[in-house]
DOKOL-892899 format. One record per residue: residue number from 1; residue in three letters; chain; z, x, y of N, C-alpha, C in turn. Coordinates in steps of 0.2 Angstrom, whole numbers, plus 5000, padded with zeros to 4 digits. Atoms other than C-alpha are relative to their C-alpha. Layout:
<NUM, "Ala", "A", <Z, X, Y>, <Z, X, Y>, <Z, X, Y>>
...
//
This chain:
<1, "Met", "A", <4994, 4996, 4997>, <4615, 4967, 5019>, <5006, 4996, 5000>>
<2, "Leu", "A", <4994, 5003, 5001>, <4633, 4964, 5017>, <5003, 4997, 5006>>
<3, "Asp", "A", <4997, 5002, 4995>, <4642, 4953, 5028>, <5007, 5004, 5001>>
<4, "Lys", "A", <4995, 4995, 4998>, <4655, 4964, 5037>, <5007, 4997, 4998>>
<5, "Arg", "A", <4993, 5003, 5001>, <4669, 4951, 5035>, <5002, 5000, 4993>>
<6, "Gln", "A", <4998, 4999, 5008>, <4668, 4952, 5016>, <5002, 5007, 4998>>
<7, "Gln", "A", <4998, 4994, 5002>, <4671, 4970, 5017>, <5008, 5001, 5002>>
<8, "Leu", "A", <4993, 4999, 4997>, <4688, 4968, 5026>, <5005, 4998, 4994>>
<9, "Pro", "A", <4995, 5002, 5005>, <4703, 4969, 5014>, <5004, 4994, 5002>>
<10, "Gln", "A", <4997, 5006, 4999>, <4712, 4953, 5012>, <5007, 5002, 5003>>
<11, "Glu", "A", <4993, 4999, 4997>, <4728, 4952, 5023>, <5005, 4999, 4995>>
<12, "Gln", "A", <4995, 5000, 5005>, <4743, 4956, 5012>, <5005, 4995, 5003>>
<13, "Ser", "A", <4995, 5005, 4998>, <4756, 4943, 5012>, <5006, 5003, 5002>>
<14, "Leu", "A", <4994, 4997, 4997>, <4772, 4946, 5022>, <5005, 5002, 4995>>
<15, "Asp", "A", <4995, 4997, 5005>, <4785, 4956, 5013>, <5006, 4995, 5001>>
<16, "Thr", "A", <4995, 5005, 4999>, <4797, 4942, 5009>, <5007, 5001, 4997>>
<17, "Asp", "A", <4993, 4999, 5002>, <4812, 4951, 5003>, <5005, 5002, 5005>>
<18, "Tyr", "A", <4996, 4998, 4994>, <4819, 4954, 5020>, <4998, 4996, 5006>>
<19, "Phe", "A", <5001, 5004, 4995>, <4821, 4942, 5034>, <5005, 5001, 5006>>
<20, "Ile", "A", <4995, 5000, 4995>, <4829, 4941, 5051>, <5000, 4993, 5002>>
<21, "Tyr", "A", <4998, 5007, 4998>, <4837, 4924, 5056>, <5002, 5001, 5007>>
<22, "Cys", "A", <4998, 4999, 4993>, <4837, 4923, 5075>, <5002, 4993, 5003>>
<23, "Leu", "A", <4998, 5006, 4997>, <4847, 4910, 5084>, <5001, 5002, 5008>>
<24, "Glu", "A", <5000, 4998, 4993>, <4845, 4910, 5103>, <5003, 4994, 5004>>
<25, "Ala", "A", <4997, 5005, 4996>, <4856, 4900, 5115>, <4996, 4998, 5006>>
<26, "Val", "A", <5004, 5002, 4994>, <4846, 4890, 5128>, <5003, 4994, 5004>>
<27, "Asp", "A", <4997, 5005, 4996>, <4850, 4878, 5142>, <4999, 4993, 4997>>
<28, "Asp", "A", <5002, 5006, 5003>, <4840, 4864, 5133>, <4995, 5001, 4995>>
<29, "Ile", "A", <5004, 4999, 5005>, <4833, 4864, 5116>, <4993, 4996, 5000>>
<30, "Glu", "A", <5006, 5003, 5000>, <4820, 4852, 5121>, <4994, 5003, 5004>>
<31, "Thr", "A", <5006, 4997, 4996>, <4810, 4864, 5132>, <4997, 5005, 4995>>
<32, "Asp", "A", <5004, 4996, 5005>, <4796, 4874, 5124>, <4998, 5007, 5003>>
<33, "Glu", "A", <5002, 4993, 4997>, <4797, 4890, 5134>, <5001, 5005, 4995>>
<34, "Ile", "A", <5000, 4994, 5005>, <4793, 4906, 5124>, <5004, 5005, 5003>>
<35, "Thr", "A", <4995, 4995, 4998>, <4807, 4918, 5126>, <4998, 5007, 4998>>
<36, "Glu", "A", <5002, 4993, 5001>, <4807, 4937, 5126>, <5002, 5001, 4992>>
<37, "Ala", "A", <4998, 4999, 5007>, <4817, 4936, 5109>, <4994, 4998, 4995>>
<38, "Gln", "A", <5005, 5003, 5004>, <4803, 4925, 5102>, <4994, 5005, 5000>>
<39, "Lys", "A", <5006, 4995, 4999>, <4789, 4938, 5108>, <5002, 5006, 4996>>
<40, "Lys", "A", <4998, 4994, 5004>, <4799, 4952, 5100>, <5000, 4999, 4993>>
<41, "Leu", "A", <5000, 5002, 5007>, <4801, 4943, 5084>, <4992, 5000, 4997>>
<42, "Glu", "A", <5007, 5000, 5002>, <4782, 4940, 5083>, <4997, 5008, 5000>>
<43, "Gln", "A", <5001, 4993, 5000>, <4780, 4959, 5087>, <5002, 5003, 4993>>
<44, "Leu", "A", <4996, 4997, 5006>, <4792, 4963, 5072>, <4995, 4998, 4994>>
<45, "Ser", "A", <5004, 5002, 5005>, <4781, 4952, 5061>, <4993, 5003, 5000>>
<46, "Ser", "A", <5007, 4997, 5000>, <4764, 4959, 5066>, <5000, 5007, 4999>>
<47, "Gln", "A", <5000, 4993, 5000>, <4769, 4977, 5068>, <5003, 5003, 4994>>
<48, "Tyr", "A", <4996, 4998, 5006>, <4782, 4979, 5054>, <5000, 4996, 4994>>
<49, "Arg", "A", <5001, 5004, 5006>, <4778, 4965, 5043>, <5007, 4997, 4998>>
<50, "Ile", "A", <4993, 5003, 5002>, <4796, 4958, 5044>, <5000, 4993, 5002>>
<51, "Ser", "A", <5000, 5007, 4999>, <4797, 4939, 5043>, <5007, 4998, 5004>>
<52, "Ser", "A", <4994, 5002, 4997>, <4809, 4930, 5054>, <5000, 4992, 5001>>
<53, "Ile", "A", <5000, 5007, 4999>, <4815, 4912, 5057>, <5004, 5000, 5007>>
<54, "Tyr", "A", <4997, 5000, 4993>, <4819, 4908, 5076>, <5002, 4993, 5001>>
<55, "Lys", "A", <4998, 5007, 4998>, <4829, 4893, 5081>, <5004, 5001, 5007>>
<56, "Thr", "A", <4996, 5000, 4994>, <4837, 4888, 5097>, <5006, 4995, 5000>>
<57, "Cys", "A", <4994, 5004, 5000>, <4854, 4880, 5101>, <5002, 4999, 5007>>
<58, "Asp", "A", <4997, 5000, 4993>, <4862, 4873, 5116>, <5007, 4997, 5000>>
<59, "Thr", "A", <4993, 5002, 5001>, <4879, 4867, 5109>, <5003, 5004, 4994>>
<60, "Ile", "A", <4997, 4997, 5006>, <4892, 4874, 5097>, <4998, 4996, 4994>>
<61, "Glu", "A", <5002, 5004, 5006>, <4887, 4859, 5085>, <4993, 5003, 4998>>
<62, "Gly", "A", <5007, 4998, 5002>, <4869, 4865, 5086>, <5000, 5007, 4997>>
<63, "Leu", "A", <5000, 4994, 5003>, <4874, 4883, 5082>, <5003, 4999, 4993>>
<64, "Glu", "A", <4997, 5001, 5007>, <4885, 4877, 5067>, <4995, 4997, 4996>>
<65, "Ser", "A", <5004, 5004, 5004>, <4872, 4865, 5061>, <4994, 5005, 4998>>
<66, "Ser", "A", <5005, 4995, 5001>, <4858, 4879, 5062>, <5002, 5005, 4994>>
<67, "Leu", "A", <4997, 4995, 5005>, <4869, 4892, 5052>, <5001, 4996, 4994>>
<68, "Asn", "A", <4998, 5003, 5006>, <4875, 4879, 5040>, <4993, 4998, 4996>>
<69, "Thr", "A", <5007, 5002, 5004>, <4856, 4873, 5036>, <4998, 5007, 4997>>
<70, "Leu", "A", <5003, 4993, 5003>, <4852, 4892, 5033>, <5004, 5001, 4994>>
<71, "Val", "A", <4996, 4998, 5006>, <4867, 4895, 5022>, <4999, 4995, 4994>>
<72, "Leu", "A", <5000, 5005, 5005>, <4866, 4878, 5012>, <4993, 4999, 4997>>
<73, "Asp", "A", <5006, 5003, 5002>, <4848, 4873, 5012>, <4994, 5006, 4998>>
<74, "Asp", "A", <5006, 4996, 5000>, <4837, 4889, 5013>, <5001, 5005, 4994>>
<75, "His", "A", <5000, 4996, 5006>, <4834, 4897, 4996>, <4999, 5007, 5001>>
<76, "His", "A", <5001, 4993, 4998>, <4829, 4913, 5005>, <5006, 5003, 5003>>
<77, "Phe", "A", <4994, 4997, 4996>, <4847, 4915, 5012>, <5002, 5007, 4998>>
<78, "Lys", "A", <4998, 4994, 5003>, <4851, 4929, 5001>, <4996, 5006, 5003>>
<79, "Asn", "A", <5005, 4994, 4997>, <4836, 4939, 5009>, <5001, 5001, 5007>>
<80, "Tyr", "A", <4999, 4999, 4993>, <4842, 4937, 5027>, <5006, 5005, 5000>>
<81, "Glu", "A", <4995, 4995, 4999>, <4851, 4953, 5030>, <5004, 4999, 5007>>
<82, "Ile", "A", <4998, 5000, 4994>, <4853, 4951, 5048>, <5000, 4993, 5004>>
<83, "Ile", "A", <5000, 5006, 4996>, <4858, 4936, 5059>, <5000, 5002, 5007>>
<84, "Tyr", "A", <5001, 4997, 4994>, <4852, 4940, 5076>, <5002, 4994, 5005>>
<85, "Leu", "A", <4998, 5005, 4995>, <4861, 4931, 5090>, <4999, 5002, 5007>>
<86, "Val", "A", <5002, 4999, 4993>, <4854, 4930, 5108>, <5004, 4995, 5004>>
<87, "Ile", "A", <4995, 5004, 4997>, <4869, 4922, 5116>, <5004, 5003, 5006>>
<88, "Thr", "A", <4996, 4997, 4995>, <4878, 4925, 5132>, <5007, 4999, 4999>>
<89, "Gly", "A", <4992, 5001, 5001>, <4897, 4927, 5133>, <5003, 5006, 5003>>
<90, "Glu", "A", <4996, 4994, 4998>, <4911, 4939, 5136>, <5001, 5005, 4994>>
<91, "Ala", "A", <4999, 4995, 5005>, <4918, 4953, 5126>, <5001, 4998, 4993>>
<92, "Asn", "A", <4999, 5002, 5007>, <4924, 4943, 5111>, <4999, 4992, 5000>>
<93, "Ser", "A", <5001, 5007, 5000>, <4917, 4926, 5115>, <4992, 4999, 5001>>
<94, "Ile", "A", <5007, 5002, 4998>, <4900, 4917, 5116>, <5001, 4994, 5005>>
<95, "Cys", "A", <5000, 5006, 4995>, <4895, 4904, 5129>, <4994, 4996, 4998>>
<96, "Leu", "A", <5005, 5005, 5001>, <4886, 4888, 5125>, <5001, 4994, 5004>>
<97, "Asn", "A", <5000, 5006, 4995>, <4882, 4875, 5138>, <5007, 5000, 5004>>
<98, "Asp", "A", <4994, 4999, 4996>, <4896, 4882, 5149>, <5006, 5000, 4997>>
<99, "Tyr", "A", <4994, 5000, 5003>, <4909, 4882, 5136>, <5000, 5007, 4996>>
<100, "Tyr", "A", <4999, 4994, 5003>, <4916, 4898, 5129>, <5004, 4999, 4993>>
<101, "Tyr", "A", <4997, 5000, 5006>, <4921, 4900, 5111>, <5001, 5007, 4997>>
<102, "Ser", "A", <4998, 4993, 5002>, <4930, 4915, 5104>, <4997, 5001, 4993>>
<103, "Leu", "A", <5003, 4998, 5007>, <4923, 4925, 5089>, <5005, 4998, 4995>>
<104, "Gln", "A", <4996, 5002, 5004>, <4939, 4920, 5081>, <4999, 4992, 4998>>
<105, "Glu", "A", <5002, 5007, 5002>, <4934, 4901, 5082>, <4994, 5000, 4996>>
<106, "Ile", "A", <5007, 4999, 5004>, <4916, 4906, 5076>, <5002, 5002, 4993>>
<107, "Ala", "A", <4998, 4998, 5007>, <4924, 4915, 5061>, <5003, 4994, 4996>>
<108, "Glu", "A", <4997, 5005, 5004>, <4934, 4900, 5056>, <4995, 4994, 4999>>
<109, "Ile", "A", <5006, 5005, 5002>, <4918, 4888, 5057>, <4996, 5003, 4994>>
<110, "Phe", "A", <5004, 4997, 5005>, <4909, 4900, 5046>, <5004, 5004, 4994>>
<111, "Glu", "A", <4996, 4996, 5005>, <4923, 4905, 5034>, <4997, 5001, 4993>>
<112, "Gly", "A", <5003, 4998, 5006>, <4917, 4914, 5019>, <4992, 4998, 4999>>
<113, "Lys", "A", <5007, 5002, 5001>, <4899, 4909, 5023>, <4995, 5005, 5002>>
<114, "Leu", "A", <5004, 4995, 4998>, <4892, 4925, 5029>, <5000, 5006, 4996>>
<115, "Lys", "A", <4999, 4994, 5005>, <4895, 4936, 5014>, <4994, 5005, 5000>>
<116, "Gly", "A", <5005, 4995, 5000>, <4885, 4952, 5015>, <4995, 5000, 5006>>
<117, "Lys", "A", <5004, 5000, 4994>, <4877, 4948, 5032>, <5002, 5005, 5005>>
<118, "Ile", "A", <4998, 4996, 4994>, <4876, 4958, 5048>, <4998, 4995, 5005>>
<119, "Leu", "A", <5001, 5004, 4994>, <4878, 4948, 5064>, <4999, 5005, 5005>>
<120, "His", "A", <5002, 4995, 4995>, <4869, 4957, 5077>, <4999, 4996, 5007>>
<121, "Phe", "A", <5001, 5003, 4993>, <4871, 4952, 5096>, <4996, 5004, 5004>>
<122, "Ser", "A", <5004, 4997, 4995>, <4858, 4956, 5109>, <5005, 5002, 5006>>
<123, "Asn", "A", <4995, 4998, 4994>, <4865, 4963, 5125>, <4999, 4994, 5005>>
<124, "Ala", "A", <4999, 5006, 4995>, <4864, 4945, 5133>, <5007, 5000, 5001>>
<125, "Lys", "A", <4993, 5000, 4999>, <4882, 4947, 5130>, <5003, 5007, 4998>>
<126, "Val", "A", <4996, 4994, 5002>, <4894, 4962, 5129>, <5004, 4999, 4994>>
<127, "Leu", "A", <4996, 5000, 5006>, <4902, 4965, 5112>, <5005, 5005, 5000>>
<128, "Asp", "A", <4995, 4996, 4999>, <4919, 4972, 5114>, <5006, 4997, 4996>>
<129, "Leu", "A", <4994, 5002, 5004>, <4932, 4969, 5100>, <5005, 5005, 4999>>
<130, "Asp", "A", <4995, 4995, 5002>, <4948, 4977, 5096>, <5000, 5000, 4992>>
<131, "Glu", "A", <5000, 4999, 5008>, <4951, 4983, 5078>, <5002, 4993, 4997>>
<132, "Glu", "A", <4997, 5006, 5003>, <4961, 4967, 5074>, <4995, 4995, 5000>>
<133, "Glu", "A", <5005, 5006, 4999>, <4948, 4955, 5081>, <4994, 5001, 4995>>
<134, "Ala", "A", <5006, 4998, 5004>, <4934, 4964, 5072>, <5002, 4999, 4992>>
<135, "Gln", "A", <4998, 5001, 5007>, <4944, 4964, 5055>, <5001, 4993, 4999>>
<136, "Tyr", "A", <4998, 5007, 5001>, <4949, 4946, 5057>, <4993, 4997, 4999>>
<137, "Phe", "A", <5007, 5003, 5001>, <4930, 4941, 5059>, <4997, 5002, 4994>>
<138, "Leu", "A", <5003, 4998, 5006>, <4924, 4951, 5045>, <5004, 4997, 4994>>
<139, "Asp", "A", <4996, 5002, 5006>, <4938, 4946, 5033>, <4999, 4992, 4999>>
<140, "Ile", "A", <5001, 5007, 5001>, <4936, 4927, 5037>, <4993, 4998, 4998>>
<141, "Thr", "A", <5007, 5002, 5001>, <4917, 4926, 5037>, <4997, 5004, 4994>>
<142, "Gly", "A", <5003, 4996, 5006>, <4914, 4939, 5023>, <4994, 5004, 5003>>
<143, "Ala", "A", <5006, 4996, 4997>, <4901, 4948, 5035>, <5001, 5007, 4998>>
<144, "Arg", "A", <4999, 4993, 5001>, <4897, 4966, 5031>, <5001, 5004, 5007>>
<145, "Gly", "A", <4999, 4997, 4993>, <4897, 4970, 5050>, <4998, 4996, 5005>>
<146, "Val", "A", <5002, 5003, 4993>, <4895, 4965, 5068>, <4998, 5005, 5004>>
<147, "Ser", "A", <5003, 4994, 4996>, <4884, 4975, 5079>, <4998, 4997, 5007>>
<148, "Gly", "A", <5002, 5002, 4994>, <4880, 4974, 5097>, <5000, 5005, 5005>>
<149, "Tyr", "A", <5000, 4995, 4995>, <4882, 4983, 5114>, <5005, 4999, 5005>>
<150, "Gly", "A", <4994, 5000, 4996>, <4896, 4988, 5125>, <4998, 4999, 5008>>
<151, "Asn", "A", <5002, 5000, 4993>, <4885, 4988, 5141>, <4997, 4993, 5002>>
<152, "Glu", "A", <5004, 5007, 4998>, <4879, 4972, 5151>, <4993, 5001, 5001>>
<153, "Phe", "A", <5007, 5001, 4999>, <4861, 4967, 5153>, <4998, 5005, 5005>>
<154, "Asn", "A", <5002, 4996, 4994>, <4859, 4975, 5170>, <4993, 5001, 5001>>
<155, "Gly", "A", <5008, 4999, 4999>, <4840, 4972, 5170>, <4997, 5003, 4994>>
<156, "Ile", "A", <5003, 4996, 5005>, <4838, 4982, 5154>, <5002, 4996, 4993>>
<157, "Ser", "A", <4999, 5004, 5006>, <4836, 4971, 5138>, <5000, 5005, 4994>>
<158, "Ser", "A", <4999, 4996, 5006>, <4841, 4977, 5121>, <4994, 4999, 4995>>
<159, "Ser", "A", <5005, 5003, 5005>, <4826, 4969, 5113>, <4996, 5005, 4996>>
<160, "Asn", "A", <5004, 4995, 5004>, <4816, 4985, 5109>, <5005, 5004, 4995>>
<161, "Leu", "A", <4995, 4997, 5004>, <4832, 4993, 5102>, <5002, 4996, 4994>>
<162, "Asp", "A", <4998, 5004, 5005>, <4836, 4978, 5092>, <4994, 5000, 4995>>
<163, "Ile", "A", <5006, 5000, 5005>, <4818, 4978, 5084>, <5000, 5007, 4996>>
<164, "Ala", "A", <5000, 4993, 5003>, <4820, 4997, 5080>, <5006, 5000, 4995>>
<165, "Phe", "A", <4994, 5001, 5004>, <4837, 4993, 5072>, <4998, 4996, 4994>>
<166, "Phe", "A", <5002, 5004, 5006>, <4830, 4979, 5061>, <4995, 5003, 4996>>
<167, "Asn", "A", <5005, 4997, 5004>, <4815, 4989, 5056>, <5003, 5006, 4995>>
<168, "Leu", "A", <4997, 4995, 5004>, <4826, 5003, 5050>, <5004, 4997, 4994>>
<169, "Phe", "A", <4997, 5003, 5006>, <4835, 4991, 5039>, <4995, 4998, 4995>>
<170, "Lys", "A", <5005, 5001, 5005>, <4819, 4987, 5030>, <4999, 5006, 4996>>
<171, "Glu", "A", <5001, 4994, 5004>, <4818, 5005, 5025>, <5007, 5002, 4996>>
<172, "Asp", "A", <4993, 4997, 5003>, <4837, 5008, 5021>, <5005, 4994, 5000>>
<173, "Glu", "A", <4995, 5005, 5000>, <4850, 4996, 5015>, <5007, 5002, 5003>>
<174, "Asn", "A", <4994, 4998, 4998>, <4864, 5007, 5020>, <5002, 5000, 5007>>
<175, "Met", "A", <4998, 5002, 4993>, <4872, 5001, 5036>, <5001, 5006, 5004>>
<176, "Leu", "A", <4997, 4994, 4996>, <4880, 5017, 5042>, <4994, 5005, 5000>>
<177, "Asp", "A", <5006, 4995, 4999>, <4864, 5028, 5038>, <4995, 4997, 5005>>
<178, "Val", "A", <5004, 5003, 4995>, <4854, 5015, 5048>, <5002, 5001, 5007>>
<179, "Val", "A", <4998, 4999, 4993>, <4865, 5016, 5063>, <5000, 5008, 5002>>
<180, "Glu", "A", <5001, 4992, 4998>, <4865, 5036, 5062>, <4993, 5001, 5002>>
<181, "Glu", "A", <5007, 4999, 4999>, <4846, 5035, 5061>, <4998, 4997, 5007>>
<182, "Leu", "A", <5002, 5004, 4993>, <4845, 5023, 5076>, <5002, 5005, 5005>>
<183, "His", "A", <4997, 4996, 4995>, <4856, 5035, 5086>, <4995, 5007, 5000>>
<184, "Gln", "A", <5004, 4994, 5000>, <4845, 5050, 5081>, <4993, 4999, 5003>>
<185, "Arg", "A", <5007, 5002, 4997>, <4828, 5041, 5085>, <5000, 4998, 5007>>
<186, "His", "A", <5000, 5003, 4994>, <4834, 5032, 5100>, <5007, 5001, 5004>>
<187, "Tyr", "A", <4993, 4998, 4997>, <4849, 5042, 5107>, <5001, 4997, 5007>>
<188, "Lys", "A", <4999, 5002, 4993>, <4846, 5038, 5125>, <5001, 4992, 5001>>
<189, "Ala", "A", <4999, 5007, 5000>, <4844, 5019, 5123>, <5007, 4998, 4997>>
<190, "Cys", "A", <4993, 5001, 5003>, <4860, 5019, 5111>, <5005, 5001, 5005>>
<191, "Lys", "A", <4995, 4998, 4995>, <4870, 5028, 5124>, <5000, 4995, 5006>>
<192, "Leu", "A", <5001, 5004, 4994>, <4863, 5018, 5139>, <5003, 4993, 4999>>
<193, "Leu", "A", <4998, 5007, 5001>, <4867, 5001, 5131>, <5007, 5000, 4996>>
<194, "Asp", "A", <4994, 5000, 5004>, <4882, 5007, 5121>, <5000, 4996, 4994>>
<195, "Phe", "A", <5000, 5003, 5006>, <4877, 5002, 5104>, <5006, 5001, 4996>>
<196, "Arg", "A", <4994, 4999, 5004>, <4892, 4998, 5093>, <4999, 4996, 4993>>
<197, "Leu", "A", <5000, 5004, 5006>, <4895, 4992, 5075>, <5007, 5000, 4998>>
<198, "Tyr", "A", <4993, 5001, 5003>, <4911, 4985, 5068>, <4999, 4998, 4993>>
<199, "Tyr", "A", <5000, 5002, 5007>, <4913, 4985, 5049>, <5006, 5001, 4996>>
//
């Protein structure tokens, strides 16, 4: 009689041409607490076969060093379409360790280093840029787009909508088609959280 385990198809290797790079701000990088973002990335991997790298940072230097490592040392960098930032902050700033940094400052740190990438902010922070701020960020960093949400957390996390957004990117490279599809499939959530894309 055949051993049932031998009949199971071998698990396919993860699709390696599309990655999510997630950087989450935490109070202290020494703690080993599993965050909601981590759980959602695991779900993304098991359900949709999308690989991700997850890192935490608790200072602006940590953020800079994590992104620099990704840009300079990771030979898969060109495969990371989306840099997923789970960081609190205000409309056009992020907050790390009780210090606020404007997206203008962030743009200058990563000048020319984010070519072709989409920076996606979870609704841990509201993303509200005027046309000039958005254009400056895109011009300086070379990013394809910046996306996020206009409405605050208020007990409703964007993580499920974030995952839907990332999964649509796996199927379609066209940023505007993806956003349109996201609104068609998840209209209520997009409206509730006020999904927005600057490009």
